[in-house]
C-alpha positions as a LaTeX table, in Angstrom:
\begin{tabular}{lrrr}
\hline
Residue & $x$ (\AA) & $y$ (\AA) & $z$ (\AA) \\
\hline
Unk1 & 15.20 & $-37.71$ & 13.01 \\
Unk2 & 16.13 & $-36.06$ & 9.74 \\
Unk3 & 12.50 & $-35.32$ & 8.91 \\
Unk4 & 12.02 & $-33.55$ & 12.25 \\
Unk5 & 15.15 & $-31.49$ & 11.65 \\
Unk6 & 13.88 & $-30.48$ & 8.20 \\
Unk7 & 10.46 & $-29.48$ & 9.53 \\
Unk8 & 11.94 & $-27.50$ & 12.42 \\
Unk9 & 14.39 & $-25.70$ & 10.14 \\
Unk10 & 11.61 & $-24.79$ & 7.68 \\
Unk11 & 9.44 & $-23.46$ & 10.51 \\
Unk12 & 12.37 & $-21.43$ & 11.83 \\
Unk13 & 13.04 & $-19.99$ & 8.37 \\
Unk14 & 9.40 & $-19.02$ & 7.84 \\
Unk15 & 9.13 & $-17.49$ & 11.32 \\
Unk16 & 12.26 & $-15.43$ & 10.64 \\
Unk17 & 10.63 & $-14.09$ & 7.49 \\
Unk18 & 7.50 & $-13.24$ & 9.46 \\
Unk19 & 9.53 & $-11.20$ & 11.99 \\
Unk20 & 11.18 & $-9.02$ & 9.33 \\
Unk21 & 8.37 & $-6.40$ & 9.13 \\
Unk22 & 8.40 & $-5.88$ & 12.88 \\
Unk23 & 12.17 & $-5.43$ & 13.02 \\
Unk24 & 12.73 & $-3.23$ & 9.96 \\
Unk25 & 9.48 & $-1.27$ & 9.89 \\
Unk26 & 9.73 & 2.49 & 10.34 \\
Unk27 & 7.12 & 4.52 & 12.10 \\
Unk28 & 5.27 & 7.09 & 10.04 \\
Unk29 & 3.60 & 10.32 & 11.05 \\
Unk30 & 0.47 & 8.92 & 12.72 \\
Unk31 & 1.94 & 5.79 & 14.33 \\
Unk32 & 1.52 & 3.53 & 11.30 \\
Unk33 & 4.43 & 1.42 & 10.16 \\
Unk34 & 6.00 & 2.39 & 6.84 \\
Unk35 & 7.69 & $-0.53$ & 5.09 \\
Unk36 & 10.56 & $-0.22$ & 2.66 \\
Unk37 & 10.94 & $-2.36$ & $-0.46$ \\
Unk38 & 13.15 & $-4.97$ & 1.26 \\
Unk39 & 10.51 & $-5.65$ & 3.88 \\
Unk40 & 7.77 & $-5.77$ & 1.26 \\
Unk41 & 9.81 & $-8.30$ & $-0.70$ \\
Unk42 & 10.36 & $-10.40$ & 2.43 \\
Unk43 & 6.62 & $-10.38$ & 3.19 \\
Unk44 & 5.82 & $-11.45$ & $-0.37$ \\
Unk45 & 8.35 & $-14.29$ & $-0.17$ \\
Unk46 & 6.96 & $-15.35$ & 3.22 \\
Unk47 & 3.43 & $-15.42$ & 1.76 \\
Unk48 & 4.65 & $-17.66$ & $-1.06$ \\
Unk49 & 6.40 & $-20.01$ & 1.34 \\
Unk50 & 3.32 & $-20.14$ & 3.59 \\
Unk51 & 1.10 & $-21.19$ & 0.69 \\
Unk52 & 3.64 & $-23.72$ & $-0.55$ \\
Unk53 & 4.16 & $-25.34$ & 2.84 \\
Unk54 & 0.42 & $-25.38$ & 3.59 \\
Unk55 & $-0.37$ & $-26.95$ & 0.21 \\
Unk56 & 2.39 & $-29.55$ & 0.58 \\
Unk57 & 1.29 & $-30.45$ & 4.11 \\
Unk58 & $-2.36$ & $-30.58$ & 3.10 \\
Unk59 & $-1.56$ & $-32.74$ & 0.08 \\
Unk60 & 0.49 & $-35.17$ & 2.15 \\
Unk61 & $-2.20$ & $-35.34$ & 4.82 \\
Unk62 & $-4.98$ & $-35.90$ & 2.32 \\
Unk63 & $-2.97$ & $-38.54$ & 0.49 \\
Unk64 & $-2.32$ & $-40.48$ & 3.67 \\
Unk65 & $-5.96$ & $-40.18$ & 4.76 \\
Unk66 & $-7.29$ & $-41.40$ & 1.43 \\
Unk67 & $-4.77$ & $-44.25$ & 1.29 \\
Unk68 & $-5.74$ & $-45.41$ & 4.77 \\
Unk69 & $-9.46$ & $-45.10$ & 4.06 \\
Unk70 & $-9.22$ & $-47.07$ & 0.82 \\
Unk71 & $-7.09$ & $-49.72$ & 2.48 \\
Unk72 & $-9.70$ & $-50.11$ & 5.20 \\
Unk73 & $-12.49$ & $-50.36$ & 2.62 \\
Unk74 & $-10.48$ & $-52.88$ & 0.60 \\
Unk75 & $-9.95$ & $-55.07$ & 3.65 \\
Unk76 & $-13.57$ & $-54.88$ & 4.74 \\
Unk77 & $-15.98$ & $-53.72$ & 2.01 \\
Unk78 & $-18.90$ & $-53.92$ & 4.43 \\
Unk79 & $-17.45$ & $-51.06$ & 6.46 \\
Unk80 & $-17.77$ & $-48.61$ & 3.56 \\
Unk81 & $-20.49$ & $-46.56$ & 5.24 \\
Unk82 & $-18.58$ & $-46.33$ & 8.51 \\
Unk83 & $-15.32$ & $-45.29$ & 6.83 \\
Unk84 & $-16.44$ & $-43.03$ & 3.98 \\
Unk85 & $-18.27$ & $-40.30$ & 5.96 \\
Unk86 & $-15.49$ & $-39.69$ & 8.54 \\
Unk87 & $-12.99$ & $-39.77$ & 5.67 \\
Unk88 & $-14.79$ & $-36.98$ & 3.83 \\
Unk89 & $-15.12$ & $-34.92$ & 7.03 \\
Unk90 & $-11.41$ & $-35.39$ & 7.74 \\
Unk91 & $-10.51$ & $-34.33$ & 4.20 \\
Unk92 & $-12.62$ & $-31.20$ & 4.58 \\
Unk93 & $-10.88$ & $-30.33$ & 7.85 \\
Unk94 & $-7.44$ & $-30.83$ & 6.27 \\
Unk95 & $-8.41$ & $-28.63$ & 3.34 \\
Unk96 & $-9.77$ & $-25.94$ & 5.66 \\
Unk97 & $-6.31$ & $-25.55$ & 7.21 \\
Unk98 & $-4.85$ & $-24.92$ & 3.76 \\
Unk99 & $-7.59$ & $-22.36$ & 3.07 \\
Unk100 & $-6.83$ & $-20.62$ & 6.39 \\
Unk101 & $-3.14$ & $-20.35$ & 5.41 \\
Unk102 & $-4.19$ & $-18.95$ & 2.03 \\
Unk103 & $-6.48$ & $-16.34$ & 3.60 \\
Unk104 & $-3.83$ & $-15.26$ & 6.12 \\
Unk105 & $-1.18$ & $-14.92$ & 3.43 \\
Unk106 & $-3.56$ & $-12.90$ & 1.24 \\
Unk107 & $-4.30$ & $-10.63$ & 4.20 \\
Unk108 & $-0.57$ & $-10.13$ & 4.77 \\
Unk109 & 0.00 & $-9.42$ & 1.10 \\
Unk110 & $-2.81$ & $-6.88$ & 0.98 \\
Unk111 & $-1.17$ & $-4.97$ & 3.86 \\
Unk112 & 1.67 & $-4.06$ & 1.49 \\
\hline
\end{tabular}
């Protein structure tokens, strides 16, 4: 229960930081949004939190996947071929989510 509360509160905090540019942005001459330094700082902090949370989640997911795969191989060494390939594919998919978070945060940061 406490873990769910922590995850929900972190997601709420990060989503509040993501809303800041939309709320405090000012419209410029040609319809573009002009951001002041407070909003730019909030976007930079949100980018940092996004990378940190993505890396932590990816690390935890990869650690659990590797632990489970090695436990399965240790219990049944003959199943190495059936466990290893899906394990590597799963690790690549977990890492791709972290890379997507990195790319999105870099795109946000470059908008400043």
